[in-house]
C-alpha positions as CSV (number, residue, x, y, z in Angstrom):
1,M,-12.5,52.5,15.7
2,S,-11.8,56.1,16.7
3,N,-8.4,55.3,18.2
4,I,-7.0,54.0,14.9
5,H,-5.7,56.7,12.5
6,P,-7.3,56.4,9.0
7,S,-3.8,56.2,7.4
8,A,-2.9,53.1,9.4
9,V,-3.0,49.7,7.7
10,I,-4.7,47.0,9.9
11,E,-4.7,43.6,8.3
12,D,-7.6,41.2,8.7
13,G,-7.2,39.1,11.9
14,A,-5.4,41.6,14.0
15,Q,-6.8,41.9,17.6
16,I,-6.7,45.4,18.9
17,D,-8.2,46.4,22.2
18,P,-10.7,49.3,21.9
19,S,-8.5,51.4,24.3
20,A,-5.3,50.9,22.2
21,L,-4.1,53.9,20.0
22,V,-2.7,53.3,16.6
23,G,-1.1,56.4,15.0
24,P,-0.5,57.5,11.5
25,F,1.0,55.2,8.9
26,C,1.4,52.2,11.3
27,V,1.2,48.7,9.9
28,V,-0.3,46.0,12.1
29,G,-0.2,42.4,10.8
30,P,-2.9,39.8,10.8
31,D,-1.5,37.7,13.8
32,V,-0.9,40.7,16.1
33,V,-2.6,41.2,19.5
34,L,-2.5,44.6,21.1
35,H,-3.8,44.7,24.6
36,A,-5.5,47.6,26.5
37,G,-3.7,50.9,26.5
38,V,-1.1,50.0,23.9
39,V,0.2,53.1,22.0
40,L,1.8,53.0,18.6
41,K,3.0,56.5,17.9
42,S,3.4,56.6,14.1
43,H,5.1,54.6,11.3
44,V,5.4,51.6,13.6
45,V,5.5,48.1,11.9
46,I,4.2,45.2,14.0
47,T,4.0,41.8,12.3
48,G,4.3,38.1,12.9
49,Q,2.7,36.3,15.8
50,T,3.3,39.1,18.1
51,E,1.5,40.0,21.4
52,V,2.0,43.4,23.1
53,G,1.0,43.8,26.7
54,E,-1.1,46.4,28.4
55,G,0.2,49.9,28.5
56,T,3.3,49.4,26.3
57,E,4.2,52.4,24.2
58,I,6.1,51.9,20.9
59,F,7.6,54.9,19.1
60,S,8.1,55.8,15.5
61,F,9.9,53.5,13.0
62,A,10.2,50.6,15.4
63,V,9.9,47.2,13.7
64,I,8.5,44.6,16.0
65,G,7.9,40.9,15.3
66,E,9.7,40.5,11.9
67,I,11.4,37.2,11.1
68,P,14.7,36.3,12.7
69,Q,18.0,37.4,11.2
70,D,19.1,33.8,11.2
71,L,19.9,31.8,8.0
72,K,18.6,28.7,9.7
73,F,15.1,30.1,9.9
74,K,12.9,28.4,7.3
75,G,9.6,30.2,7.9
76,E,8.4,28.0,10.9
77,A,5.8,29.4,13.2
78,S,7.3,31.4,16.0
79,R,6.3,34.1,18.4
80,L,7.2,37.4,20.1
81,V,5.5,38.2,23.4
82,I,6.0,41.6,25.0
83,G,4.9,42.3,28.5
84,K,3.2,45.3,30.1
85,R,4.2,49.0,30.3
86,N,7.3,48.8,28.2
87,R,8.7,51.9,26.4
88,I,10.1,50.9,23.0
89,R,11.8,53.9,21.4
90,E,12.5,54.9,17.8
91,H,14.0,52.4,15.4
92,V,14.1,49.5,17.9
93,T,13.9,46.0,16.3
94,M,12.6,42.9,18.1
95,N,12.4,39.5,16.2
96,C,10.3,36.4,16.7
97,G,11.9,33.1,17.7
98,T,13.2,30.1,15.8
99,E,12.4,26.4,16.0
100,G,15.9,25.8,17.3
101,G,15.4,28.2,20.2
102,G,12.0,27.1,21.3
103,G,10.1,29.4,19.0
104,L,9.7,32.3,21.4
105,T,11.2,35.7,22.0
106,K,9.9,37.1,25.3
107,V,10.2,40.5,26.9
108,G,9.0,41.1,30.4
109,D,7.3,44.2,32.0
110,D,8.4,47.8,32.6
111,G,11.4,47.7,30.3
112,L,13.0,50.6,28.5
113,F,14.4,49.9,25.1
114,M,16.1,53.0,23.8
115,A,16.5,54.2,20.2
116,G,18.1,51.8,17.8
117,C,18.6,48.8,20.1
118,H,18.0,45.2,18.9
119,I,16.5,42.2,20.6
120,A,17.2,39.1,18.5
121,H,15.4,35.8,18.1
122,D,14.8,33.5,21.1
123,A,16.1,36.1,23.6
124,I,14.4,36.0,27.1
125,I,14.3,39.5,28.7
126,G,13.2,40.0,32.3
127,D,11.4,42.8,34.0
128,R,12.6,46.4,34.4
129,V,15.5,45.8,31.9
130,I,17.1,48.8,30.3
131,V,18.8,48.5,26.9
132,V,20.5,51.7,26.0
133,N,20.8,53.3,22.5
134,S,22.2,51.1,19.7
135,A,23.0,48.1,21.9
136,A,22.4,44.6,20.5
137,V,21.3,41.5,22.3
138,A,22.0,38.4,20.2
139,G,19.9,35.3,19.8
140,H,19.2,32.9,22.6
141,C,20.4,35.4,25.3
142,V,18.8,35.5,28.8
143,L,18.7,38.9,30.6
144,E,17.3,38.6,34.1
145,D,15.3,41.3,36.0
146,D,16.8,44.7,36.5
147,V,19.7,44.3,34.0
148,I,21.1,47.5,32.3
149,I,22.9,47.2,29.0
150,G,25.0,50.3,28.1
151,G,24.9,52.1,24.8
152,L,26.7,50.6,21.7
153,S,27.3,47.4,23.6
154,G,26.9,43.8,22.2
155,I,25.8,40.7,24.0
156,H,27.0,37.5,22.3
157,Q,24.5,34.7,21.5
158,F,23.6,32.3,24.3
159,V,25.0,34.6,27.0
160,R,23.1,34.9,30.4
161,I,23.2,38.1,32.4
162,G,22.1,37.7,36.0
163,Q,19.7,39.8,37.9
164,G,20.8,43.4,38.7
165,A,24.0,43.3,36.6
166,I,25.1,46.3,34.6
167,V,27.1,46.4,31.4
168,G,29.0,49.6,30.6
169,A,28.8,51.4,27.3
170,V,30.8,50.1,24.2
171,T,31.3,46.7,25.7
172,M,31.3,43.3,24.1
173,V,30.1,40.6,26.4
174,T,31.0,37.0,25.3
175,N,30.4,35.1,28.5
176,D,27.9,34.8,31.3
177,V,27.7,37.6,33.9
178,I,26.9,36.8,37.5
179,P,24.0,38.5,39.2
180,F,24.8,42.1,40.4
181,G,28.0,42.1,38.4
182,L,29.6,45.2,36.8
183,V,31.1,44.6,33.3
184,Q,33.1,47.2,31.4
185,A,36.0,47.5,29.0
186,P,35.9,46.8,25.2
187,R,36.1,43.0,25.7
188,G,33.9,42.9,28.8
189,D,35.8,42.5,32.1
190,L,34.0,41.6,35.3
191,D,35.2,44.7,37.1
192,G,33.2,44.6,40.4
193,L,29.6,44.7,41.6
194,N,26.8,47.1,40.6
195,L,26.9,48.8,43.9
196,V,25.0,51.8,42.7
197,G,22.2,49.6,41.5
198,L,22.1,47.7,44.8
199,K,21.9,50.9,46.8
200,R,19.2,52.3,44.6
201,R,17.1,49.2,45.2
202,G,17.5,49.6,48.9
203,V,19.5,46.4,49.5
204,A,20.6,46.2,53.1
205,R,24.1,47.1,54.0
206,S,24.7,43.6,55.5
207,D,23.8,42.1,52.2
208,I,26.1,44.4,50.2
209,T,28.9,43.6,52.6
210,A,28.2,39.9,52.0
211,L,28.2,40.4,48.3
212,R,31.5,42.3,48.4
213,A,33.1,39.5,50.4
214,A,31.7,36.9,48.0
215,F,33.1,38.8,45.0
216,Q,36.6,38.8,46.6
217,M,36.4,35.1,47.3
218,L,35.4,34.5,43.7
219,A,38.3,36.6,42.6
220,Q,41.1,35.3,44.9
221,G,39.9,32.0,46.4
222,E,41.5,28.6,45.7
223,G,40.4,26.3,43.0
224,T,38.4,26.9,39.9
225,F,35.7,29.5,39.6
226,H,33.0,26.8,40.1
227,D,34.8,25.5,43.1
228,R,34.9,28.9,44.8
229,A,31.2,29.4,44.0
230,R,30.4,26.0,45.5
231,R,32.2,26.9,48.7
232,L,30.3,30.2,48.9
233,G,27.1,28.2,48.8
234,E,28.2,26.1,51.7
235,E,29.2,29.2,53.8
236,T,26.8,32.0,53.0
237,E,23.6,33.1,54.8
238,S,22.8,35.8,52.3
239,D,20.0,35.3,49.8
240,Y,21.8,37.6,47.4
241,V,25.0,35.6,47.5
242,R,23.0,32.4,47.2
243,Q,21.5,33.9,44.0
244,I,25.0,34.2,42.5
245,V,25.8,30.6,43.6
246,D,22.6,29.3,42.0
247,F,23.3,31.2,38.8
248,V,26.8,29.7,38.5
249,A,25.5,26.2,39.2
250,A,22.8,26.4,36.5
251,D,23.2,24.9,33.0
252,S,24.9,27.2,30.5
253,S,26.4,26.9,27.0
254,R,28.9,29.7,27.8
255,N,31.8,30.2,30.2
256,F,31.7,32.9,32.8
257,L,33.3,36.3,33.0
258,T,35.5,36.0,36.1
259,P,36.9,38.7,38.4
260,K,40.3,40.0,37.5
């Protein structure tokens, strides 16, 4: 195939769309599927039961689909599924899943994974997610759509980060983050709302006002954090606030970052 450089190693069984481009010194394993328009720049390693969606571009020295960095992993079959039009930059690592986590690591569409970042086993990553340089997302995490993780940050295993939330640089996040939340400081304080992100997305002023009022109620209302969220659900007419309420009410193995 003219789109595969002669120095690339393509193992028997790999499924590569004729429009995909495989650059010099890449290695593609036998259980890999590359869809239309996928680009591997050079020196990319893709292995395991890994599927890469249409139009995704992977830059040099990324290692995609290797076994999990988990001592409980015993070689069981597991997968990594990457969606469409992602940009996966240099030295990024993404691992397949484990039996204990459902056997699947999944990345959505239109994400940007900057140089040196890591997506661990059994993580579920939504659409339009940005993970900045050298940030690490641990096993079993869930990052919903439009999340941004700042550079050099770490997301603790089993943490959920709600849609539209932003985590500042050099931050350790150990508990769940509500949708549209702003998290910063070394140990991850919930310090407000991602107002810049909301405005960029064209969210109506009335919804932003409702979100700000909801955040104040979560910070200063009576009762536990869950009690405050439940009262919000009874009072709000905003779909955005309802999204926070539903997120708090959902099952989780972690506590929540709460407003200071």
